[in-house]
TINUKE-419446 format. One record per atom (N, C-alpha, C): x, y, z. Coordinates in steps of 0.001 Angstrom, whole numbers, padded with zeros to 6 digits, always signed. Layout:
BEGIN
XYZ/...
END
This chain:
BEGIN
+121893+141244+089535/+122625+140085+090064/+121626+138971+090377/+121919+137795+089888/+121023+136674+090115/+121039+136262+091577/+119993+135573+091968/+119891+135079+093344/+121012+134099+093627/+121516+134144+094845/+122543+133203+095279/+122008+131775+095228/+122899+130850+095342/+122569+129429+095320/+121291+129125+096103/+120285+128602+095423/+118995+128344+096057/+119089+127213+097086/+120019+126310+096871/+120215+125225+097840/+121149+125765+098908/+120572+126169+100044/+121287+126985+101008/+122618+126404+101432/+122674+125109+101655/+123885+124545+102214/+124505+123519+101276/+124408+123769+099978/+125011+122874+099006/+126526+122892+099143/+127120+121720+099095/+128576+121644+099184/+129199+122421+098030/+130121+123345+098309/+130764+124111+097249/+131518+123198+096295/+131424+123512+094991/+132139+122703+094021/+133389+123412+093522/+133738+124535+094157/+134969+125233+093834/+135946+124926+094948/+137010+124215+094652/+137864+123698+095715/+139329+123817+095322/+140143+124296+096233/+141585+124338+096049/+142217+123428+097094/+142933+122394+096666/+143564+121495+097618/+145050+121808+097804/+145714+122398+096792/+147143+122672+096868/+147437+123926+097657/+148652+124025+098172/+149070+125231+098881/+149376+126322+097865/+149399+127583+098373/+149561+128738+097496/+150834+128684+096677/+151891+128065+097214/+153156+128075+096517/+153366+126885+095586/+152419+126001+095472/+152547+124787+094669/+152125+125096+093246/+153078+125530+092413/+152740+126009+091076/+152134+124942+090189/+152706+123711+090226/+152207+122655+089360/+150783+122267+089731/+150529+122104+091030/+149178+121760+091472/+148209+122872+091141/+148617+124130+091387/+147726+125252+091125/+147358+125351+089641/+148333+125104+088734/+148048+125161+087317/+147027+124097+086932/+147170+122892+087488/+146206+121830+087209/+144819+122230+087674/+144730+122821+088872/+143437+123224+089412/+142808+124336+088596/+143635+125271+088110/+143086+126381+087344/+142540+125925+086004/+143003+124799+085507/+142482+124256+084255/+141235+123402+084473/+140873+123157+085737/+139724+122321+086051/+138413+123052+085771/+137436+122309+085248/+136112+122878+085027/+135293+122772+086310/+134567+123825+086641/+133650+123804+087778/+132258+124158+087276/+131251+123643+087957/+129866+123861+087533/+129230+124982+088336/+128528+125871+087665/+127784+126924+088352/+126709+126286+089216/+126593+126747+090451/+125635+126165+091381/+124193+126515+091036/+124001+127487+090141/+122634+127886+089780/+122207+127338+088423/+123019+127590+087374/+122612+127181+086025/+123269+125882+085571/+124314+125439+086285/+124951+124167+085967/+125952+124213+084836/+126170+125374+084234/+127126+125486+083136/+128545+125299+083665/+129356+124549+082946/+130744+124309+083345/+131632+125458+082879/+132446+125949+083808/+133316+127095+083543/+134704+126763+084069/+135778+127083+083338/+137124+126867+083881/+137318+127619+085193/+138010+126987+086128/+138226+127606+087443/+138870+128963+087309/+139856+129102+086434/+140564+130378+086302/+139640+131466+085741/+138654+131075+084930/+137677+132050+084442/+136759+132484+085574/+136313+131519+086383/+135462+131856+087524/+136204+132775+088495/+137503+132505+088699/+138311+133359+089565/+138385+134773+089009/+138601+134895+087706/+138700+136219+087093/+137383+136984+087165/+136273+136251+087319/+134948+136860+087428/+134517+137020+088887/+135466+136908+089829/+135173+137011+091265/+134158+135970+091710/+134232+134781+091111/+133336+133675+091434/+131871+134058+091265/+131610+134814+090212/+130255+135113+089760/+130113+134479+088384/+129102+133658+088192/+128954+132919+086937/+128869+133876+085754/+129728+133720+084739/+129682+134608+083578/+128467+134382+082692/+127745+133274+082933/+126582+132967+082105/+125271+133485+082708/+125069+133240+084016/+123789+133616+084631/+123914+134691+085705/+125151+135013+086126/+125345+136063+087119/+125159+135621+088556/+125015+134314+088804/+124811+133837+090170/+126116+133853+090955/+126044+134288+092208/+127202+134212+093094/+127431+132760+093492/+128675+132303+093372/+128995+130924+093716/+129312+130802+095201/+128895+129693+095789/+129237+129410+097167/+130724+129106+097250/+131413+129786+098169/+132855+129627+098294/+133217+128970+099612/+134204+128090+099574/+134759+127590+100821/+135551+128710+101482/+135867+128525+102755/+136640+129536+103474/+137993+129766+102815/+138658+128703+102409/+140000+128855+101846/+139956+129464+100455/+138982+129110+099661/+138839+129737+098347/+138598+131237+098485/+137764+131613+099456/+137476+133036+099645/+138726+133769+100128/+139496+133132+100998/+140730+133748+101464/+141702+133958+100308/+141882+132932+099476/+142794+133045+098343/+142341+134113+097359/+141016+134269+097218/+140471+135287+096327/+140670+136688+096889/+140494+136861+098200/+140489+138195+098793/+141882+138722+099118/+142721+137909+099720/+144005+138391+100244/+145050+138502+099135/+145981+139416+099332/+147115+139521+098420/+147827+138171+098343/+148375+137866+097174/+149016+136569+096941/+150085+136270+097983/+150004+135089+098566/+150993+134581+099528/+151120+135437+100790/+150112+136268+101085/+150203+137135+102265/+149530+136546+103502/+148666+135535+103318/+147907+135017+104445/+148751+134075+105291/+148719+134314+106595/+149411+133457+107558/+148382+132925+108546/+148090+131638+108445/+147037+131042+109261/+147501+130842+110701/+146588+131040+111641/+146887+130789+113052/+145877+129776+113601/+146274+129069+114627/+145425+128076+115293/+144864+127037+114331/+145647+126680+113321/+145136+125761+112305/+145022+124327+112801/+145647+124026+113928/+145631+122649+114438/+144496+122381+115431/+143700+123397+115757/+142577+123181+116677/+141494+122360+115992/+141043+121304+116649/+140036+120424+116064/+138917+120149+117068/+137688+119966+116589/+136568+119674+117490/+136620+118250+118008/+135997+118047+119152/+135880+116696+119713/+134418+116434+120063/+134084+115173+120163/+132710+114768+120473/+132562+114597+121987/+132646+115701+122736/+132650+115596+124199/+131307+115165+124768/+130214+115359+124027/+128895+114942+124510/+128516+113552+124017/+129372+112960+123202/+129091+111652+122597/+127729+111664+121904/+127530+112712+121140/+126288+112863+120375/+126251+111800+119277/+125134+111102+119122/+125068+110001+118153/+125485+110422+116743/+126490+109735+116220/+126935+109956+114853/+127839+111152+114639/+128084+111944+115696/+128838+113193+115518/+130314+112933+115192/+130926+111988+115868/+132343+111700+115620/+132571+111298+114164/+131708+110446+113641/+131842+110030+112245/+131566+111192+111302/+130626+112060+111670/+130306+113214+110843/+131501+114171+110770/+132158+114373+111905/+133340+115233+111920/+134441+114665+111021/+134660+113358+111132/+135691+112711+110335/+135380+112814+108844/+134137+112551+108488/+133733+112598+107081/+133808+114012+106533/+133336+114989+107306/+133329+116373+106841/+134744+116902+106670/+135622+116564+107605/+137015+116994+107493/+137668+116413+106242/+137357+115171+105949/+137913+114517+104765/+137393+115168+103490/+136092+115435+103437/+135479+116001+102234/+135856+117464+102015/+135955+118213+103091/+136222+119652+102965/+137707+119984+102923/+138532+119072+103443/+139951+119352+103529/+140316+120297+104655/+139352+120569+105550/+139573+121470+106677/+139207+120766+107977/+139915+121085+109092/+139603+120442+110367/+138413+121050+111085/+138009+122270+110709/+136879+122940+111361/+136206+123933+110414/+135183+124612+110938/+134328+125460+110119/+134759+126902+109977/+136004+127235+110343/+136502+128593+110156/+138013+128544+110043/+138571+129414+109225/+140017+129600+109211/+140309+131031+109634/+141381+131206+110400/+141735+132514+110928/+143211+132782+110664/+143558+134068+110599/+144947+134419+110389/+145103+135880+110046/+146288+136227+109582/+146570+137593+109151/+146912+137592+107671/+146646+138698+107028/+146943+138834+105609/+146845+140282+105195/+146933+140505+103914/+146902+141872+103399/+145876+142016+102286/+145263+143200+102235/+144418+143600+101114/+145064+144834+100498/+145561+144692+099274/+146278+145781+098598/+147359+146363+099502/+148039+145483+100220/+149141+145889+101073/+148781+146227+102499/+147486+146372+102802/+147073+146731+104164/+146941+145475+105016/+147645+145458+106133/+147667+144295+107010/+146480+144283+107961/+145846+143132+108094/+144755+142990+109061/+144576+141517+109413/+143733+141272+110416/+143389+139911+110817/+142095+139504+110120/+141978+138234+109809/+140811+137736+109068/+140235+136486+109725/+138908+136336+109599/+138302+135022+109763/+137389+134769+108582/+137391+133529+108122/+136565+133100+107001/+135802+131856+107440/+134504+131959+107566/+133697+130803+107935/+133466+129919+106711/+133302+128624+106970/+133274+127646+105887/+131902+126979+105768/+131136+127281+104704/+129820+126660+104542/+129891+125174+104254/+131096+124700+103932/+131276+123298+103581/+131540+122419+104792/+131588+123013+105994/+131842+122230+107203/+130609+122280+108108/+129791+121238+108018/+128549+121130+108804/+127752+122431+108728/+127521+122869+107515/+126682+124036+107220/+127216+125321+107863/+128523+125414+108026/+129096+126618+108621/+128689+126830+110067/+128326+125766+110756/+127822+125900+112128/+128949+126242+113095/+128560+126844+114226/+129529+127276+115231/+129561+126296+116388/+130687+125607+116520/+130931+124766+117673/+131948+125419+118585/+132428+124675+119563/+133359+125223+120543/+134664+125676+119904/+135159+124933+118919/+136427+125300+118295/+136267+126514+117392/+135152+126613+116690/+134905+127814+115873/+134905+129055+116762/+134177+128980+117871/+134143+130113+118795/+135502+130417+119389/+136252+129362+119729/+137585+129543+120304/+138528+130212+119302/+138489+129775+118043/+139386+130335+117041/+139063+131811+116775/+137781+132149+116720/+137404+133546+116494/+137773+134401+117700/+137561+133873+118905/+137947+134598+120119/+139451+134851+120142/+140229+133822+119854/+141684+133968+119842/+142129+134966+118782/+141431+134995+117643/+141792+135941+116589/+141632+137381+117069/+140505+137673+117735/+140288+139031+118228/+141310+139388+119313/+141664+138434+120138/+142678+138691+121161/+144044+138933+120522/+144375+138159+119506/+145618+138335+118757/+145643+139714+118096/+144521+140086+117465/+144438+141379+116781/+144530+142542+117765/+143925+142380+118928/+143990+143435+119941/+145426+143644+120398/+146128+142558+120642/+147506+142644+121126/+148406+143315+120104/+148137+143086+118826/+149001+143602+117770/+148410+144826+117067/+147327+145353+117619/+146693+146576+117105/+146277+146423+115641/+145624+145305+115337/+145195+145025+113972/+143677+145141+113840/+143192+145668+112722/+141755+145576+112437/+141386+144141+112099/+140119+143815+112224/+139621+142477+111888/+138598+142586+110768/+138745+141725+109763/+137738+141569+108710/+137248+140132+108761/+135933+139952+108838/+135374+138618+108910/+134346+138366+107826/+134327+137150+107296/+133295+136709+106355/+132441+135664+107062/+131186+135998+107280/+130276+135130+108017/+129371+134361+107065/+129260+133073+107311/+128273+132225+106650/+128024+131071+107608/+126761+130858+107995/+126530+129861+109037/+125069+129465+109140/+124879+128221+109558/+123538+127756+109902/+123229+127957+111370/+124180+128553+112128/+123943+128830+113540/+124779+127956+114458/+124378+127883+115711/+125100+127079+116700/+125000+125595+116348/+126052+124845+116605/+126102+123426+116241/+125391+122587+117293/+124294+121984+116909/+123433+121278+117846/+124142+120106+118510/+125098+119494+117809/+125779+118317+118359/+126669+118647+119552/+126928+119939+119778/+127780+120326+120900/+127003+121023+122008/+125699+121089+121859/+124832+121564+122925/+125235+122906+123507/+125271+122963+124851/+125542+124219+125545/+126962+124713+125281/+127898+123815+124956/+129254+124251+124630/+129259+125124+123382/+128360+124827+122460/+128214+125664+121272/+127578+127007+121617/+126515+126973+122418/+125820+128210+122775/+126720+129163+123570/+127625+128607+124350/+128551+129427+125137/+129426+130307+124253/+129629+129901+123014/+130516+130662+122130/+129920+132017+121761/+128620+132155+121857/+127999+133442+121563/+128503+134503+122532/+128514+134159+123816/+128987+135107+124825/+130497+135308+124748/+131218+134207+124508/+132682+134289+124494/+133178+135154+123336/+132638+134921+122138/+133064+135718+120987/+132637+137169+121135/+131460+137397+121697/+130984+138763+121892/+131896+139535+122845/+132373+138855+123889/+133295+139488+124817/+134602+139868+124141/+135098+138997+123270/+136340+139283+122557/+136169+140456+121599/+135020+140504+120924/+134734+141637+120033/+134687+142940+120825/+134055+142909+122000/+133951+144110+122838/+135331+144606+123262/+136185+143711+123701/+137517+144125+124146/+138336+144701+122990/+138182+144124+121827/+138847+144643+120621/+138342+146050+120310/+137036+146236+120426/+136436+147552+120180/+136878+148581+121217/+136920+148175+122476/+137322+149088+123539/+138768+149544+123381/+139561+148778+122651/+140938+149168+122372/+141025+150148+121204/+139855+150517+120660/+139820+151484+119566/+140152+150905+118211/+139902+149607+118027/+140273+148934+116792/+139039+148629+115940/+139246+148549+114646/+138165+148399+113671/+137817+146934+113430/+136525+146670+113317/+136017+145340+112960/+134992+145514+111856/+135230+144857+110728/+134317+144867+109590/+133874+143441+109328/+132584+143244+109112/+132085+141911+108767/+131362+141976+107439/+131478+140902+106664/+130718+140749+105426/+129790+139557+105614/+128493+139814+105580/+127503+138754+105759/+127206+138130+104401/+127398+136811+104305/+127155+136119+103049/+125999+135156+103230/+125662+134478+102174/+124446+133660+102125/+124720+132220+102534/+124069+131719+103601/+123219+132418+104564/+123988+132668+105866/+123587+133662+106622/+124130+133916+107956/+122959+133900+108926/+122890+132880+109770/+121697+132675+110585/+122061+132195+111988/+121049+132086+112824/+121172+131475+114143/+122070+132224+115100/+122769+131456+115941/+123586+132030+116997/+124732+132882+116501/+125196+132646+115285/+126245+133493+114710/+125694+134890+114442/+124493+134960+113880/+123848+136252+113671/+123578+136947+114999/+123240+136172+116026/+122903+136741+117331/+124126+137094+118162/+125320+136952+117580/+126530+137300+118328/+127483+138081+117444/+128662+137552+117179/+129730+138351+116578/+129456+138834+115159/+128559+138155+114416/+128312+138556+113034/+127613+139904+112921/+126887+140306+113971/+126158+141578+113916/+126734+142601+114885/+127966+142399+115336/+128572+143296+116324/+129711+144128+115753/+129855+144120+114448/+130961+144838+113818/+130698+146347+113788/+131772+147105+113649/+131643+148554+113473/+130994+148872+112135/+131338+148086+111119/+130768+148258+109784/+130270+146905+109318/+128987+146834+108973/+128366+145576+108562/+128025+145658+107075/+128718+144870+106281/+128462+144776+104851/+127741+143458+104563/+127136+143377+103401/+126457+142140+103016/+126546+141946+101516/+126523+140683+101106/+126448+140388+099680/+124996+140484+099230/+124765+140793+097957/+123394+140927+097455/+122560+139670+097693/+121343+139887+098150/+120336+138834+098321/+120698+137786+099364/+121703+138043+100177/+122065+137086+101224/+120929+136949+102238/+120673+135733+102684/+119699+135480+103740/+120370+135711+105086/+119814+136617+105886/+120412+137003+107165/+119310+137039+108214/+119476+136293+109285/+118455+136312+110323/+118796+135348+111445/+117926+135296+112433/+118110+134356+113541/+117365+133067+113202/+116069+133051+113361/+115270+131910+112907/+114951+132086+111425/+114742+130974+110735/+114411+131036+109320/+113013+131562+109081/+112748+132069+107879/+111432+132644+107585/+110273+131658+107739/+110513+130385+107416/+109431+129405+107559/+109085+129173+109028/+110104+129153+109887/+109857+128987+111317/+109070+130189+111854/+109437+131370+111424/+108750+132586+111883/+107303+132596+111417/+107083+132223+110164/+105718+132191+109646/+104856+131189+110409/+105424+130017+110708/+104672+128996+111434/+104381+129431+112864/+105316+130165+113466/+105127+130623+114847/+104114+131754+114924/+104248+132733+114022/+103375+133913+114039/+102059+133685+113311/+102069+132648+112464/+100897+132354+111628/+100513+133574+110791/+101541+134194+110269/+101367+135347+109384/+102317+135204+108203/+101900+135735+107070/+102772+135721+105895/+103759+136881+105997/+105021+136581+105767/+106057+137595+105889/+106139+138450+104631/+106675+139672+104742/+106812+140542+103568/+107736+139953+102522/+107573+140366+101294/+108430+139920+100205/+109875+140312+100500/+110778+139347+100325/+112191+139624+100546/+112603+139690+101998/+111732+139253+102901/+112031+139276+104330/+113323+138523+104627/+114197+139132+105427/+115489+138592+105858/+116549+138576+104756/+116237+139106+103595/+117289+139265+102596/+118076+140540+102899/+119283+140605+102363/+120174+141728+102670/+119524+143072+102361/+118783+143146+101272/+118157+144405+100882/+117097+144841+101879/+116367+143882+102440/+115355+144176+103452/+116031+144690+104723/+117138+144052+105107/+117848+144475+106310/+118509+145838+106137/+118959+146140+104925/+119526+147470+104656/+118462+148537+104845/+117272+148273+104347/+116160+149218+104488/+115798+149445+105951/+115935+148401+106781/+115573+148500+108194/+116740+148956+109078/+117902+149179+108491/+119026+149703+109248/+119908+148680+109927/+119744+147391+109595/+120567+146351+110217/+121865+146107+109456/+121937+146581+108232/+123123+146432+107391/+123525+147816+106905/+124827+148091+106899/+125300+149414+106488/+125388+149580+104986/+125713+148504+104295/+125905+148626+102848/+125884+147239+102217/+125312+147142+101036/+125356+145913+100249/+126421+146101+099172/+127368+145171+099144/+128511+145317+098242/+128592+144099+097319/+128464+144282+096013/+128650+143163+095085/+130032+142560+095255/+130146+141296+094955/+131412+140608+095210/+132577+141240+094453/+132336+141664+093221/+133452+142212+092447/+133905+143584+092935/+133189+144166+093908/+133585+145456+094472/+134108+145340+095893/+134120+144129+096450/+134448+143971+097869/+135907+144265+098196/+136835+143844+097353/+138243+144108+097635/+138499+145608+097732/+137995+146349+096765/+138194+147798+096755/+137509+148446+097941/+136289+147992+098252/+135525+148559+099370/+136251+148334+100696/+136722+147125+100910/+137410+146814+102160/+138726+147587+102277/+139445+147696+101177/+140690+148465+101204/+140428+149924+101560/+139411+150509+100951/+139091+151911+101226/+138688+152106+102682/+137922+151171+103232/+137527+151269+104639/+138733+151147+105562/+139623+150225+105238/+140839+150090+106037/+141689+151357+105962/+141816+151910+104785/+142636+153105+104598/+142064+154301+105345/+140731+154399+105368/+140091+155542+106014/+140055+155437+107526/+139935+154206+108042/+139655+154037+109475/+140808+153466+110292/+141917+153121+109659/+143016+152521+110417/+144346+153137+110007/+145301+152991+110912/+146682+153300+110580/+147369+152028+110140/+148375+152179+109306/+149108+151005+108847/+149778+150326+110034/+149593+149002+110093/+150171+148231+111191/+151173+147232+110632/+152049+146758+111466/+153017+145739+111073/+153192+144747+112212/+153445+143491+111866/+153628+142467+112883/+155021+142561+113507/
END
């Protein structure tokens, strides 16, 4: 499998703007050509979808928006989004942040950096969160933390397992301590969900870093990762500059973390649906809303 997109936070070029039930819009989108983020070859969207968003030419995993990943993973028309109207505010009046939020929302088509809800994988019902690399580098602000916390509380009340896809540059600097507070808040929600005897599975994608790694992304019962994903708290260059030592080859990649026991399993994208279904079937009872 080729290395994931070398430009860590490149805006995804695979985008779905229409709703799941909009047949005419969906057909137009499926005929659209998209460019591989690694080799640049243009591929029809429907071909990329059939290849699990892995380039058929070079084998590179494509960066996915939260909604594209949800549409790819969940059974057709099964996802029901919750808390979709929550939006961030510039409470610290950080220079340029309000305009950045407005621009990012317009470009990404999403109001924040995560979508949450319930859906099914091969008929199995569970709660999901999908972080969005296209929204300020997948960073965690107050609303991201609030939505994830509410999801775990919702899942606990309804006895649902949680599956999460993490991708993030860490805590959102423009929100200061309000962003950092989300580490504790989300961790508390994960703990209460766990204490209720419920399953939490996370899939770490490229890259998962900073405060997200230091909180809910590494607190799951089962931690999966995509091949070659960068996973860590501080970046390797920061660590090298601080320690003044050269890091080992592949440091902070998923394979390195698997060897050190921080990741339970590395799962190629085309095997993730089956893997998640099998884990749900083995570790949970069928639930209904």
